[in-house]
Backbone and ligand atoms as CSV (ligand in chain L), in Angstrom:
chain,resi,resn,atom,element,x,y,z
A,1,MET,N,N,-12.725,-13.581,26.806
A,1,MET,CA,C,-13.643,-12.748,26.029
A,1,MET,C,C,-13.072,-12.525,24.624
A,2,ASP,N,N,-13.941,-12.669,23.639
A,2,ASP,CA,C,-13.501,-12.442,22.269
A,2,ASP,C,C,-13.193,-10.980,22.024
A,3,CYS,N,N,-12.145,-10.746,21.252
A,3,CYS,CA,C,-11.840,-9.377,20.840
A,3,CYS,C,C,-12.419,-9.160,19.444
A,4,ASN,N,N,-13.236,-8.140,19.309
A,4,ASN,CA,C,-13.891,-7.907,18.021
A,4,ASN,C,C,-13.212,-6.832,17.183
A,5,PHE,N,N,-12.043,-6.396,17.635
A,5,PHE,CA,C,-11.269,-5.420,16.869
A,5,PHE,C,C,-9.837,-5.919,16.721
A,6,ARG,N,N,-9.253,-5.605,15.593
A,6,ARG,CA,C,-7.844,-5.949,15.377
A,6,ARG,C,C,-7.171,-4.770,14.673
A,7,ILE,N,N,-5.945,-4.473,15.095
A,7,ILE,CA,C,-5.201,-3.380,14.469
A,7,ILE,C,C,-3.926,-3.939,13.847
A,8,GLY,N,N,-3.516,-3.376,12.738
A,8,GLY,CA,C,-2.288,-3.817,12.094
A,8,GLY,C,C,-1.523,-2.636,11.526
A,9,ASN,N,N,-0.223,-2.823,11.363
A,9,ASN,CA,C,0.567,-1.776,10.707
A,9,ASN,C,C,1.475,-2.401,9.654
A,10,GLY,N,N,1.828,-1.595,8.682
A,10,GLY,CA,C,2.703,-2.076,7.618
A,10,GLY,C,C,3.676,-0.992,7.197
A,11,PHE,N,N,4.811,-1.436,6.685
A,11,PHE,CA,C,5.845,-0.493,6.231
A,11,PHE,C,C,6.532,-1.094,5.014
A,12,ASP,N,N,6.845,-0.251,4.038
A,12,ASP,CA,C,7.563,-0.765,2.867
A,12,ASP,C,C,8.393,0.343,2.227
A,13,VAL,N,N,9.411,-0.069,1.532
A,13,VAL,CA,C,10.307,0.840,0.799
A,13,VAL,C,C,10.598,0.230,-0.562
A,14,HIS,N,N,10.595,1.054,-1.593
A,14,HIS,CA,C,11.116,0.620,-2.890
A,14,HIS,C,C,12.047,1.691,-3.444
A,15,ARG,N,N,13.002,1.205,-4.226
A,15,ARG,CA,C,14.000,2.085,-4.818
A,15,ARG,C,C,13.430,2.799,-6.043
A,16,LEU,N,N,13.783,4.080,-6.210
A,16,LEU,CA,C,13.389,4.854,-7.401
A,16,LEU,C,C,14.451,4.709,-8.477
A,17,VAL,N,N,14.018,4.372,-9.681
A,17,VAL,CA,C,14.961,4.203,-10.794
A,17,VAL,C,C,14.372,4.813,-12.066
A,18,GLU,N,N,15.228,4.983,-13.039
A,18,GLU,CA,C,14.765,5.435,-14.352
A,18,GLU,C,C,14.180,4.253,-15.116
A,19,GLY,N,N,13.276,4.557,-16.037
A,19,GLY,CA,C,12.757,3.523,-16.924
A,19,GLY,C,C,11.668,2.645,-16.338
A,20,ARG,N,N,11.080,3.093,-15.229
A,20,ARG,CA,C,9.953,2.367,-14.635
A,20,ARG,C,C,8.797,3.345,-14.452
A,21,GLU,N,N,7.563,2.824,-14.560
A,21,GLU,CA,C,6.390,3.646,-14.265
A,21,GLU,C,C,6.259,3.810,-12.752
A,22,LEU,N,N,5.727,4.947,-12.345
A,22,LEU,CA,C,5.486,5.176,-10.919
A,22,LEU,C,C,4.024,4.872,-10.595
A,23,TRP,N,N,3.836,3.847,-9.777
A,23,TRP,CA,C,2.500,3.465,-9.309
A,23,TRP,C,C,2.431,3.664,-7.809
A,24,LEU,N,N,1.427,4.413,-7.361
A,24,LEU,CA,C,1.227,4.640,-5.929
A,24,LEU,C,C,-0.262,4.588,-5.613
A,25,CYS,N,N,-0.617,3.825,-4.609
A,25,CYS,CA,C,-2.026,3.677,-4.202
A,25,CYS,C,C,-2.910,3.295,-5.377
A,26,GLY,N,N,-2.374,2.482,-6.256
A,26,GLY,CA,C,-3.181,1.923,-7.334
A,26,GLY,C,C,-3.328,2.777,-8.569
A,27,ILE,N,N,-2.695,3.951,-8.583
A,27,ILE,CA,C,-2.790,4.789,-9.788
A,27,ILE,C,C,-1.393,5.089,-10.333
A,28,ARG,N,N,-1.340,5.314,-11.652
A,28,ARG,CA,C,-0.061,5.652,-12.272
A,28,ARG,C,C,0.116,7.162,-12.239
A,29,ILE,N,N,1.291,7.587,-11.836
A,29,ILE,CA,C,1.576,9.012,-11.705
A,29,ILE,C,C,2.715,9.374,-12.643
A,30,ASP,N,N,2.510,10.432,-13.408
A,30,ASP,CA,C,3.559,10.904,-14.315
A,30,ASP,C,C,4.769,11.383,-13.518
A,31,HIS,N,N,5.932,10.784,-13.788
A,31,HIS,CA,C,7.142,11.183,-13.077
A,31,HIS,C,C,8.340,10.654,-13.863
A,32,SER,N,N,9.475,11.293,-13.689
A,32,SER,CA,C,10.665,10.877,-14.441
A,32,SER,C,C,11.250,9.562,-13.926
A,33,LEU,N,N,10.892,9.193,-12.687
A,33,LEU,CA,C,11.397,7.957,-12.079
A,33,LEU,C,C,10.224,7.069,-11.668
A,34,GLY,N,N,10.512,5.776,-11.564
A,34,GLY,CA,C,9.495,4.837,-11.078
A,34,GLY,C,C,10.099,3.923,-10.032
A,35,LEU,N,N,9.250,3.148,-9.384
A,35,LEU,CA,C,9.734,2.278,-8.316
A,35,LEU,C,C,10.105,0.906,-8.867
A,36,LEU,N,N,11.226,0.404,-8.359
A,36,LEU,CA,C,11.749,-0.885,-8.806
A,36,LEU,C,C,11.209,-1.994,-7.906
A,37,GLY,N,N,10.775,-3.083,-8.533
A,37,GLY,CA,C,10.288,-4.213,-7.746
A,37,GLY,C,C,9.842,-5.342,-8.643
A,38,HIS,N,N,9.546,-6.463,-8.027
A,38,HIS,CA,C,9.106,-7.639,-8.779
A,38,HIS,C,C,7.709,-7.412,-9.348
A,39,SER,N,N,6.843,-6.773,-8.548
A,39,SER,CA,C,5.501,-6.407,-8.996
A,39,SER,C,C,5.583,-5.013,-9.604
A,40,ASP,N,N,4.448,-4.287,-9.638
A,40,ASP,CA,C,4.497,-2.889,-10.076
A,40,ASP,C,C,5.165,-2.002,-9.028
A,41,ALA,N,N,5.525,-2.599,-7.893
A,41,ALA,CA,C,6.279,-1.919,-6.823
A,41,ALA,C,C,5.505,-0.775,-6.162
A,42,ASP,N,N,4.178,-0.936,-6.122
A,42,ASP,CA,C,3.332,0.084,-5.464
A,42,ASP,C,C,3.545,-0.011,-3.953
A,43,VAL,N,N,4.481,0.789,-3.496
A,43,VAL,CA,C,4.948,0.718,-2.106
A,43,VAL,C,C,3.820,0.996,-1.111
A,44,ALA,N,N,2.878,1.843,-1.497
A,44,ALA,CA,C,1.777,2.204,-0.598
A,44,ALA,C,C,0.806,1.034,-0.440
A,45,ILE,N,N,0.487,0.379,-1.542
A,45,ILE,CA,C,-0.395,-0.792,-1.446
A,45,ILE,C,C,0.295,-1.912,-0.674
A,46,HIS,N,N,1.591,-2.059,-0.852
A,46,HIS,CA,C,2.300,-3.114,-0.122
A,46,HIS,C,C,2.242,-2.860,1.388
A,47,ALA,N,N,2.434,-1.618,1.797
A,47,ALA,CA,C,2.337,-1.293,3.229
A,47,ALA,C,C,0.915,-1.548,3.727
A,48,LEU,N,N,-0.059,-1.192,2.911
A,48,LEU,CA,C,-1.460,-1.405,3.293
A,48,LEU,C,C,-1.769,-2.897,3.435
A,49,CYS,N,N,-1.322,-3.688,2.482
A,49,CYS,CA,C,-1.532,-5.151,2.563
A,49,CYS,C,C,-0.915,-5.699,3.844
A,50,ASP,N,N,0.271,-5.251,4.177
A,50,ASP,CA,C,0.935,-5.742,5.384
A,50,ASP,C,C,0.187,-5.320,6.645
A,51,ALA,N,N,-0.420,-4.132,6.632
A,51,ALA,CA,C,-1.220,-3.696,7.778
A,51,ALA,C,C,-2.451,-4.594,7.931
A,52,LEU,N,N,-3.106,-4.883,6.822
A,52,LEU,CA,C,-4.313,-5.723,6.855
A,52,LEU,C,C,-3.971,-7.148,7.285
A,53,LEU,N,N,-2.897,-7.675,6.742
A,53,LEU,CA,C,-2.477,-9.034,7.102
A,53,LEU,C,C,-2.000,-9.084,8.551
A,54,GLY,N,N,-1.285,-8.029,8.948
A,54,GLY,CA,C,-0.753,-7.976,10.309
A,54,GLY,C,C,-1.858,-7.974,11.357
A,55,ALA,N,N,-2.986,-7.350,11.024
A,55,ALA,CA,C,-4.101,-7.286,11.973
A,55,ALA,C,C,-4.597,-8.680,12.343
A,56,LEU,N,N,-4.494,-9.620,11.410
A,56,LEU,CA,C,-4.930,-10.993,11.686
A,56,LEU,C,C,-3.746,-11.943,11.839
A,57,ALA,N,N,-2.555,-11.376,11.993
A,57,ALA,CA,C,-1.339,-12.181,12.162
A,57,ALA,C,C,-1.208,-13.226,11.058
A,58,LEU,N,N,-1.461,-12.781,9.818
A,58,LEU,CA,C,-1.396,-13.692,8.671
A,58,LEU,C,C,-0.069,-13.597,7.929
A,59,GLY,N,N,0.912,-12.970,8.555
A,59,GLY,CA,C,2.208,-12.842,7.890
A,59,GLY,C,C,2.270,-11.552,7.091
A,60,ASP,N,N,2.940,-11.591,5.948
A,60,ASP,CA,C,3.091,-10.388,5.141
A,60,ASP,C,C,2.971,-10.741,3.661
A,61,ILE,N,N,2.996,-9.723,2.799
A,61,ILE,CA,C,2.775,-10.022,1.379
A,61,ILE,C,C,3.932,-10.799,0.774
A,62,GLY,N,N,5.111,-10.694,1.381
A,62,GLY,CA,C,6.229,-11.499,0.904
A,62,GLY,C,C,5.957,-12.992,1.085
A,63,LYS,N,N,5.197,-13.318,2.122
A,63,LYS,CA,C,4.845,-14.711,2.401
A,63,LYS,C,C,3.727,-15.165,1.450
A,64,LEU,N,N,2.742,-14.292,1.243
A,64,LEU,CA,C,1.610,-14.665,0.387
A,64,LEU,C,C,1.966,-14.666,-1.094
A,65,PHE,N,N,2.774,-13.670,-1.483
A,65,PHE,CA,C,3.098,-13.504,-2.905
A,65,PHE,C,C,4.609,-13.423,-3.067
A,66,PRO,N,N,5.323,-14.529,-2.929
A,66,PRO,CA,C,6.793,-14.478,-2.957
A,66,PRO,C,C,7.347,-13.956,-4.283
A,67,ASP,N,N,8.416,-13.153,-4.198
A,67,ASP,CA,C,8.957,-12.580,-5.440
A,67,ASP,C,C,9.765,-13.599,-6.236
A,68,SER,N,N,9.875,-14.816,-5.698
A,68,SER,CA,C,10.481,-15.909,-6.464
A,68,SER,C,C,9.450,-16.538,-7.412
A,69,ASP,N,N,8.170,-16.139,-7.265
A,69,ASP,CA,C,7.089,-16.725,-8.061
A,69,ASP,C,C,6.829,-15.853,-9.287
A,70,SER,N,N,7.048,-16.427,-10.473
A,70,SER,CA,C,6.945,-15.631,-11.703
A,70,SER,C,C,5.511,-15.167,-11.984
A,71,ARG,N,N,4.529,-15.786,-11.320
A,71,ARG,CA,C,3.133,-15.340,-11.514
A,71,ARG,C,C,2.937,-13.892,-11.063
A,72,PHE,N,N,3.801,-13.448,-10.138
A,72,PHE,CA,C,3.621,-12.109,-9.579
A,72,PHE,C,C,4.523,-11.073,-10.240
A,73,LYS,N,N,5.256,-11.482,-11.274
A,73,LYS,CA,C,6.163,-10.552,-11.933
A,73,LYS,C,C,5.361,-9.470,-12.660
A,74,GLY,N,N,5.649,-8.218,-12.299
A,74,GLY,CA,C,4.978,-7.091,-12.940
A,74,GLY,C,C,3.517,-6.950,-12.585
A,75,ILE,N,N,3.051,-7.718,-11.595
A,75,ILE,CA,C,1.623,-7.739,-11.288
A,75,ILE,C,C,1.157,-6.384,-10.725
A,76,ASP,N,N,-0.066,-6.030,-11.094
A,76,ASP,CA,C,-0.744,-4.848,-10.559
A,76,ASP,C,C,-1.012,-5.120,-9.072
A,77,SER,N,N,-0.479,-4.274,-8.204
A,77,SER,CA,C,-0.625,-4.527,-6.763
A,77,SER,C,C,-2.075,-4.463,-6.302
A,78,LYS,N,N,-2.953,-3.856,-7.111
A,78,LYS,CA,C,-4.377,-3.854,-6.752
A,78,LYS,C,C,-4.917,-5.286,-6.690
A,79,ILE,N,N,-4.359,-6.154,-7.503
A,79,ILE,CA,C,-4.785,-7.562,-7.485
A,79,ILE,C,C,-4.377,-8.208,-6.156
A,80,LEU,N,N,-3.191,-7.850,-5.659
A,80,LEU,CA,C,-2.735,-8.376,-4.370
A,80,LEU,C,C,-3.630,-7.858,-3.242
A,81,LEU,N,N,-3.956,-6.572,-3.317
A,81,LEU,CA,C,-4.810,-5.966,-2.282
A,81,LEU,C,C,-6.195,-6.605,-2.296
A,82,ARG,N,N,-6.722,-6.827,-3.480
A,82,ARG,CA,C,-8.039,-7.475,-3.592
A,82,ARG,C,C,-7.993,-8.847,-2.926
A,83,HIS,N,N,-6.931,-9.580,-3.202
A,83,HIS,CA,C,-6.777,-10.912,-2.628
A,83,HIS,C,C,-6.736,-10.843,-1.095
A,84,VAL,N,N,-5.997,-9.883,-0.577
A,84,VAL,CA,C,-5.886,-9.730,0.883
A,84,VAL,C,C,-7.247,-9.354,1.479
A,85,ALA,N,N,-7.960,-8.438,0.814
A,85,ALA,CA,C,-9.273,-8.011,1.309
A,85,ALA,C,C,-10.253,-9.189,1.335
A,86,LEU,N,N,-10.196,-10.022,0.317
A,86,LEU,CA,C,-11.086,-11.191,0.267
A,86,LEU,C,C,-10.713,-12.215,1.337
A,87,GLU,N,N,-9.423,-12.334,1.594
A,87,GLU,CA,C,-8.937,-13.245,2.639
A,87,GLU,C,C,-9.499,-12.830,4.004
A,88,ILE,N,N,-9.480,-11.523,4.252
A,88,ILE,CA,C,-10.001,-10.989,5.513
A,88,ILE,C,C,-11.501,-11.262,5.638
A,89,LYS,N,N,-12.201,-10.978,4.532
A,89,LYS,CA,C,-13.648,-11.176,4.494
A,89,LYS,C,C,-13.998,-12.649,4.740
A,90,SER,N,N,-13.229,-13.523,4.123
A,90,SER,CA,C,-13.519,-14.958,4.229
A,90,SER,C,C,-13.339,-15.465,5.660
A,91,ARG,N,N,-12.573,-14.709,6.454
A,91,ARG,CA,C,-12.370,-15.096,7.846
A,91,ARG,C,C,-13.348,-14.401,8.779
A,92,GLY,N,N,-14.331,-13.699,8.192
A,92,GLY,CA,C,-15.386,-13.088,8.996
A,92,GLY,C,C,-15.063,-11.708,9.539
A,93,TRP,N,N,-14.007,-11.093,8.999
A,93,TRP,CA,C,-13.628,-9.756,9.451
A,93,TRP,C,C,-13.941,-8.720,8.388
A,94,LYS,N,N,-14.164,-7.470,8.844
A,94,LYS,CA,C,-14.404,-6.353,7.924
A,94,LYS,C,C,-13.348,-5.280,8.166
A,95,ILE,N,N,-13.106,-4.507,7.141
A,95,ILE,CA,C,-12.136,-3.412,7.266
A,95,ILE,C,C,-12.861,-2.188,7.815
A,96,GLY,N,N,-12.440,-1.736,8.987
A,96,GLY,CA,C,-13.032,-0.540,9.591
A,96,GLY,C,C,-12.521,0.701,8.899
A,97,ASN,N,N,-11.223,0.893,8.949
A,97,ASN,CA,C,-10.607,2.006,8.230
A,97,ASN,C,C,-9.127,1.720,8.050
A,98,CYS,N,N,-8.530,2.472,7.175
A,98,CYS,CA,C,-7.081,2.371,7.028
A,98,CYS,C,C,-6.517,3.760,6.751
A,99,ASP,N,N,-5.265,3.905,7.077
A,99,ASP,CA,C,-4.604,5.209,7.001
A,99,ASP,C,C,-3.178,4.988,6.498
A,100,ILE,N,N,-2.858,5.621,5.385
A,100,ILE,CA,C,-1.560,5.412,4.734
A,100,ILE,C,C,-0.787,6.721,4.711
A,101,THR,N,N,0.492,6.652,4.985
A,101,THR,CA,C,1.364,7.813,4.798
A,101,THR,C,C,2.460,7.440,3.804
A,102,VAL,N,N,2.563,8.217,2.742
A,102,VAL,CA,C,3.609,8.006,1.740
A,102,VAL,C,C,4.691,9.057,1.967
A,103,MET,N,N,5.953,8.604,2.036
A,103,MET,CA,C,7.071,9.519,2.237
A,103,MET,C,C,7.851,9.642,0.939
A,104,ALA,N,N,7.743,10.809,0.307
A,104,ALA,CA,C,8.393,11.028,-0.988
A,104,ALA,C,C,8.750,12.503,-1.113
A,105,GLU,N,N,9.951,12.748,-1.614
A,105,GLU,CA,C,10.360,14.139,-1.836
A,105,GLU,C,C,9.621,14.705,-3.047
A,106,GLN,N,N,9.550,13.891,-4.083
A,106,GLN,CA,C,8.837,14.230,-5.321
A,106,GLN,C,C,8.208,12.968,-5.863
A,107,PRO,N,N,7.192,12.998,-6.672
A,107,PRO,CA,C,6.447,14.194,-7.055
A,107,PRO,C,C,5.485,14.619,-5.942
A,108,LYS,N,N,4.879,15.755,-6.113
A,108,LYS,CA,C,3.859,16.209,-5.170
A,108,LYS,C,C,2.618,15.331,-5.349
A,109,LEU,N,N,2.133,14.779,-4.259
A,109,LEU,CA,C,1.041,13.801,-4.359
A,109,LEU,C,C,-0.332,14.387,-4.065
A,110,ARG,N,N,-0.365,15.584,-3.515
A,110,ARG,CA,C,-1.667,16.144,-3.113
A,110,ARG,C,C,-2.716,16.122,-4.230
A,111,PRO,N,N,-2.341,16.464,-5.483
A,111,PRO,CA,C,-3.370,16.465,-6.538
A,111,PRO,C,C,-3.956,15.073,-6.809
A,112,HIS,N,N,-3.292,14.035,-6.329
A,112,HIS,CA,C,-3.716,12.663,-6.645
A,112,HIS,C,C,-4.432,11.960,-5.492
A,113,ILE,N,N,-4.460,12.615,-4.339
A,113,ILE,CA,C,-4.921,11.931,-3.124
A,113,ILE,C,C,-6.353,11.396,-3.250
A,114,ASP,N,N,-7.256,12.206,-3.773
A,114,ASP,CA,C,-8.661,11.768,-3.823
A,114,ASP,C,C,-8.830,10.552,-4.731
A,115,ARG,N,N,-8.127,10.576,-5.855
A,115,ARG,CA,C,-8.249,9.435,-6.762
A,115,ARG,C,C,-7.605,8.180,-6.150
A,116,MET,N,N,-6.538,8.382,-5.396
A,116,MET,CA,C,-5.922,7.250,-4.680
A,116,MET,C,C,-6.907,6.636,-3.695
A,117,ARG,N,N,-7.566,7.489,-2.921
A,117,ARG,CA,C,-8.528,7.002,-1.915
A,117,ARG,C,C,-9.671,6.256,-2.577
A,118,ASP,N,N,-10.199,6.852,-3.655
A,118,ASP,CA,C,-11.310,6.211,-4.370
A,118,ASP,C,C,-10.890,4.856,-4.925
A,119,THR,N,N,-9.683,4.804,-5.469
A,119,THR,CA,C,-9.188,3.563,-6.080
A,119,THR,C,C,-9.034,2.463,-5.039
A,120,LEU,N,N,-8.380,2.797,-3.917
A,120,LEU,CA,C,-8.165,1.790,-2.868
A,120,LEU,C,C,-9.494,1.337,-2.270
A,121,ALA,N,N,-10.407,2.293,-2.068
A,121,ALA,CA,C,-11.714,1.967,-1.493
A,121,ALA,C,C,-12.462,0.987,-2.398
A,122,GLU,N,N,-12.397,1.243,-3.692
A,122,GLU,CA,C,-13.094,0.372,-4.634
A,122,GLU,C,C,-12.512,-1.048,-4.591
A,123,VAL,N,N,-11.197,-1.133,-4.545
A,123,VAL,CA,C,-10.558,-2.459,-4.520
A,123,VAL,C,C,-10.951,-3.227,-3.248
A,124,MET,N,N,-10.997,-2.510,-2.123
A,124,MET,CA,C,-11.316,-3.171,-0.851
A,124,MET,C,C,-12.818,-3.269,-0.604
A,125,GLU,N,N,-13.607,-2.649,-1.489
A,125,GLU,CA,C,-15.071,-2.619,-1.373
A,125,GLU,C,C,-15.520,-2.011,-0.046
A,126,ILE,N,N,-14.942,-0.845,0.264
A,126,ILE,CA,C,-15.379,-0.066,1.425
A,126,ILE,C,C,-15.550,1.388,0.982
A,127,PRO,N,N,-16.309,2.196,1.748
A,127,PRO,CA,C,-16.496,3.596,1.359
A,127,PRO,C,C,-15.176,4.383,1.432
A,128,PRO,N,N,-14.993,5.338,0.529
A,128,PRO,CA,C,-13.746,6.128,0.509
A,128,PRO,C,C,-13.477,6.887,1.818
A,129,ASP,N,N,-14.523,7.193,2.585
A,129,ASP,CA,C,-14.267,7.931,3.827
A,129,ASP,C,C,-13.622,7.052,4.903
A,130,ARG,N,N,-13.406,5.781,4.580
A,130,ARG,CA,C,-12.674,4.906,5.515
A,130,ARG,C,C,-11.233,4.687,5.055
A,131,VAL,N,N,-10.876,5.399,4.003
A,131,VAL,CA,C,-9.522,5.248,3.457
A,131,VAL,C,C,-8.831,6.613,3.471
A,132,SER,N,N,-7.780,6.707,4.241
A,132,SER,CA,C,-7.018,7.947,4.311
A,132,SER,C,C,-5.666,7.747,3.628
A,133,VAL,N,N,-5.307,8.701,2.790
A,133,VAL,CA,C,-3.974,8.693,2.186
A,133,VAL,C,C,-3.338,10.058,2.451
A,134,LYS,N,N,-2.165,10.025,3.040
A,134,LYS,CA,C,-1.442,11.259,3.330
A,134,LYS,C,C,-0.053,11.164,2.706
A,135,ALA,N,N,0.516,12.308,2.422
A,135,ALA,CA,C,1.857,12.321,1.838
A,135,ALA,C,C,2.704,13.333,2.588
A,136,THR,N,N,3.961,12.975,2.748
A,136,THR,CA,C,4.889,13.909,3.381
A,136,THR,C,C,6.258,13.789,2.719
A,137,THR,N,N,7.012,14.852,2.775
A,137,THR,CA,C,8.431,14.739,2.425
A,137,THR,C,C,9.167,14.373,3.714
A,138,THR,N,N,10.445,14.109,3.612
A,138,THR,CA,C,11.238,13.952,4.835
A,138,THR,C,C,12.264,15.078,4.926
A,139,GLU,N,N,11.804,16.263,4.446
A,139,GLU,CA,C,12.649,17.464,4.569
A,139,GLU,C,C,14.028,17.264,3.942
A,140,ARG,N,N,14.028,16.561,2.800
A,140,ARG,CA,C,15.261,16.270,2.048
A,140,ARG,C,C,16.275,15.422,2.825
A,141,LEU,N,N,15.838,14.816,3.904
A,141,LEU,CA,C,16.736,13.978,4.706
A,141,LEU,C,C,16.577,12.511,4.332
A,142,GLY,N,N,17.678,11.771,4.428
A,142,GLY,CA,C,17.623,10.325,4.231
A,142,GLY,C,C,17.392,9.921,2.786
A,143,PHE,N,N,17.144,8.599,2.583
A,143,PHE,CA,C,17.036,8.096,1.205
A,143,PHE,C,C,15.813,8.634,0.484
A,144,THR,N,N,14.747,8.908,1.245
A,144,THR,CA,C,13.566,9.489,0.593
A,144,THR,C,C,13.864,10.932,0.193
A,145,GLY,N,N,14.557,11.625,1.071
A,145,GLY,CA,C,14.906,13.014,0.798
A,145,GLY,C,C,15.849,13.162,-0.385
A,146,ARG,N,N,16.706,12.165,-0.569
A,146,ARG,CA,C,17.635,12.186,-1.700
A,146,ARG,C,C,17.003,11.621,-2.974
A,147,MET,N,N,15.740,11.258,-2.875
A,147,MET,CA,C,14.968,10.708,-3.999
A,147,MET,C,C,15.568,9.399,-4.508
A,148,GLU,N,N,16.138,8.626,-3.590
A,148,GLU,CA,C,16.639,7.284,-3.930
A,148,GLU,C,C,15.524,6.247,-3.808
A,149,GLY,N,N,14.476,6.612,-3.090
A,149,GLY,CA,C,13.373,5.669,-2.905
A,149,GLY,C,C,12.163,6.355,-2.322
A,150,ILE,N,N,11.086,5.593,-2.244
A,150,ILE,CA,C,9.854,6.063,-1.607
A,150,ILE,C,C,9.490,5.051,-0.528
A,151,ALA,N,N,9.055,5.563,0.621
A,151,ALA,CA,C,8.628,4.710,1.726
A,151,ALA,C,C,7.146,4.944,1.997
A,152,ALA,N,N,6.507,3.948,2.560
A,152,ALA,CA,C,5.097,4.107,2.940
A,152,ALA,C,C,4.836,3.318,4.206
A,153,GLN,N,N,3.966,3.860,5.046
A,153,GLN,CA,C,3.503,3.108,6.205
A,153,GLN,C,C,1.987,3.162,6.242
A,154,ALA,N,N,1.397,2.165,6.857
A,154,ALA,CA,C,-0.063,2.083,6.887
A,154,ALA,C,C,-0.532,1.464,8.199
A,155,SER,N,N,-1.702,1.898,8.616
A,155,SER,CA,C,-2.389,1.270,9.742
A,155,SER,C,C,-3.760,0.833,9.250
A,156,ALA,N,N,-4.263,-0.233,9.846
A,156,ALA,CA,C,-5.602,-0.697,9.470
A,156,ALA,C,C,-6.302,-1.240,10.695
A,157,LEU,N,N,-7.595,-0.970,10.770
A,157,LEU,CA,C,-8.424,-1.516,11.845
A,157,LEU,C,C,-9.458,-2.456,11.234
A,158,LEU,N,N,-9.535,-3.651,11.804
A,158,LEU,CA,C,-10.550,-4.620,11.373
A,158,LEU,C,C,-11.555,-4.819,12.500
A,159,PHE,N,N,-12.778,-5.179,12.134
A,159,PHE,CA,C,-13.792,-5.472,13.155
A,159,PHE,C,C,-14.654,-6.629,12.694
A,160,ARG,N,N,-15.385,-7.203,13.657
A,160,ARG,CA,C,-16.360,-8.250,13.313
A,160,ARG,C,C,-17.528,-8.166,14.267
L,1,MG,MG,MG,7.088,-3.998,-1.559
């Protein structure tokens, strides 16, 4: 029997450094530190892409967009997400919903959540009520708590 639902999860971490812009869930956030990476280092979009790809066992964004490829240097991660969403669509699948948790001690993300959801929804061409973005601290514990980096995890459900 065919399975008409697929679930995927993704996880990513990037280091926080000085002299970089902070991009999370497709929007730029004013902060003294930014995430280091080959692309814009949007850790939340990377986790989301991996959840979407994982649902169809298509590998991960490192496989699709290798950081050895100069075409992806400094790239807006929304472009990667768009590509992943189109890949899913082309295979006859639709995005049911997705749920992202960002782990960061600072900055406070609550004021940005709605714009993050709207931005991701627009890129994936789905209604914002199917996109959840949550933020948590890790109670000052670990590398996120010490503000050495930001982590994100995501789940996604696909259907056809
Ligand atoms: Mg990444």
